[in-house]
C-alpha positions as CSV (number, residue, x, y, z in Angstrom):
1,M,90.1,102.0,84.6
2,A,93.1,99.8,83.8
3,G,95.4,98.9,86.6
4,T,92.7,99.5,89.3
5,F,90.2,97.6,91.3
6,K,87.2,98.4,93.4
7,F,88.0,99.4,97.0
8,E,85.3,99.6,99.7
9,L,85.7,100.5,103.3
10,V,82.7,99.8,105.4
11,T,81.8,100.2,109.1
12,P,78.7,99.1,110.9
13,E,77.4,102.7,110.7
14,R,78.2,103.6,107.1
15,M,80.0,103.1,103.8
16,V,83.2,105.2,104.4
17,L,84.6,104.9,100.9
18,S,83.8,103.2,97.6
19,Q,86.3,104.1,94.9
20,D,88.7,102.6,92.3
21,A,92.2,102.1,93.7
22,S,95.5,101.0,92.3
23,Q,97.0,99.8,95.7
24,V,95.7,99.2,99.2
25,V,97.8,98.4,102.2
26,V,95.9,96.9,105.1
27,P,97.1,96.0,108.7
28,G,96.5,92.3,108.7
29,I,96.6,90.4,111.9
30,E,99.9,88.7,110.8
31,G,101.4,91.7,109.1
32,E,100.7,94.3,106.5
33,L,99.1,93.2,103.2
34,T,99.5,95.1,100.0
35,A,96.7,94.5,97.5
36,L,97.3,95.2,93.8
37,P,95.2,94.5,90.8
38,G,95.1,90.7,90.1
39,H,95.8,89.8,93.8
40,A,95.2,86.2,94.8
41,P,92.1,85.8,97.1
42,V,92.8,86.4,100.8
43,I,90.6,87.0,103.8
44,S,92.4,88.4,106.9
45,A,91.4,89.6,110.3
46,L,92.7,93.2,110.9
47,R,94.7,94.6,113.8
48,P,94.2,98.2,114.7
49,G,96.2,100.3,112.3
50,V,96.2,102.5,109.2
51,V,94.7,101.4,105.8
52,A,96.6,103.3,103.1
53,A,95.0,103.4,99.7
54,T,96.3,104.9,96.4
55,L,93.1,105.8,94.6
56,G,92.6,105.7,90.8
57,D,93.3,109.5,90.5
58,A,96.7,109.0,92.3
59,R,95.5,110.6,95.6
60,T,96.5,108.6,98.7
61,I,94.2,108.4,101.7
62,R,94.9,107.0,105.1
63,V,92.3,105.7,107.5
64,F,92.8,104.4,111.0
65,V,90.8,101.2,111.5
66,K,90.1,99.5,114.8
67,G,89.9,95.8,114.0
68,G,87.7,94.0,111.5
69,F,88.3,92.0,108.3
70,A,89.7,92.5,104.8
71,E,88.6,90.5,101.8
72,I,91.0,90.8,98.9
73,D,90.6,89.3,95.4
74,A,91.7,90.1,91.9
75,D,89.3,92.9,91.2
76,R,88.1,94.0,94.7
77,V,89.2,94.9,98.2
78,T,86.6,95.2,100.9
79,V,87.5,96.3,104.4
80,L,84.9,95.7,107.1
81,A,86.1,97.7,110.0
82,E,84.7,98.0,113.6
83,R,85.7,101.7,113.5
84,A,87.3,103.9,110.8
85,L,88.7,107.5,111.2
86,N,90.2,109.4,108.4
87,V,93.8,110.2,109.5
88,E,93.7,113.7,107.9
89,D,90.6,114.6,109.9
90,M,92.0,113.5,113.2
91,D,93.0,116.4,115.4
92,A,95.0,116.1,118.7
93,A,91.9,115.9,120.8
94,T,90.4,113.0,118.7
95,I,93.7,111.1,118.8
96,S,93.9,111.7,122.6
97,R,90.3,110.3,123.1
98,E,91.0,107.3,120.9
99,L,94.3,106.7,122.8
100,Q,92.6,106.9,126.2
101,A,90.0,104.4,125.0
102,A,92.7,102.0,123.6
103,E,94.6,102.2,126.9
104,A,91.4,101.4,128.8
105,D,90.8,98.4,126.4
106,L,94.4,97.3,127.1
107,A,94.0,97.5,130.9
108,A,90.7,95.6,130.7
109,A,91.9,92.9,128.2
110,T,92.0,89.4,129.6
111,G,93.0,87.1,126.7
112,D,96.2,87.2,124.7
113,A,94.4,88.1,121.5
114,A,92.6,91.0,123.1
115,K,95.8,92.2,124.7
116,L,97.7,92.1,121.4
117,A,94.9,94.0,119.6
118,A,94.7,96.7,122.3
119,A,98.5,97.0,122.4
120,A,98.5,97.5,118.6
121,A,95.9,100.2,118.8
122,V,97.9,102.0,121.5
123,A,101.1,101.8,119.5
124,Q,99.4,103.0,116.3
125,L,97.7,105.9,118.0
126,R,100.9,107.0,119.8
127,T,102.5,107.0,116.4
128,L,99.7,109.2,115.0
129,Q,100.0,111.5,118.0
130,R,103.6,112.3,117.0
C-alpha cells in the first residue's frame, strides 16, 4: 500500500501487532518521535508512554509501553517493548495496578535513569487514569 510502512510491536511474550501504518509516534527517551514513510534510520530507547499508530485503514491505535527500543527506517518501524497494554482495553483497575507498580518502581529506583523512567511511567499512567 502506497504511503505506508510495516509496523510491528513486540513484547517478550508475543507479537502484539504487525500491520501496515502511515504514521507511528513513539515515546523516545529524548522525546516523541514521529515515523512516516521514508524516515531516516533511527534506533532509540523508549521511555514509558503511549505509542500511537495510524494504521493503513486509517484507524488509530494507542498502546501503553513500559520501556524498550524502537528501530525506525524508511519502510519499517519495530517497537520492542518490555510490556505493552492496549489503551482501549485498560480499565480503571488495570490502570490502578499499573500505577501502583510504577510508584513502587519509583520508590525503589536508585539511579538517575531508573528514577526518570519510573517517574515517566507514573506521569503517563496518571494521565491515562484521568
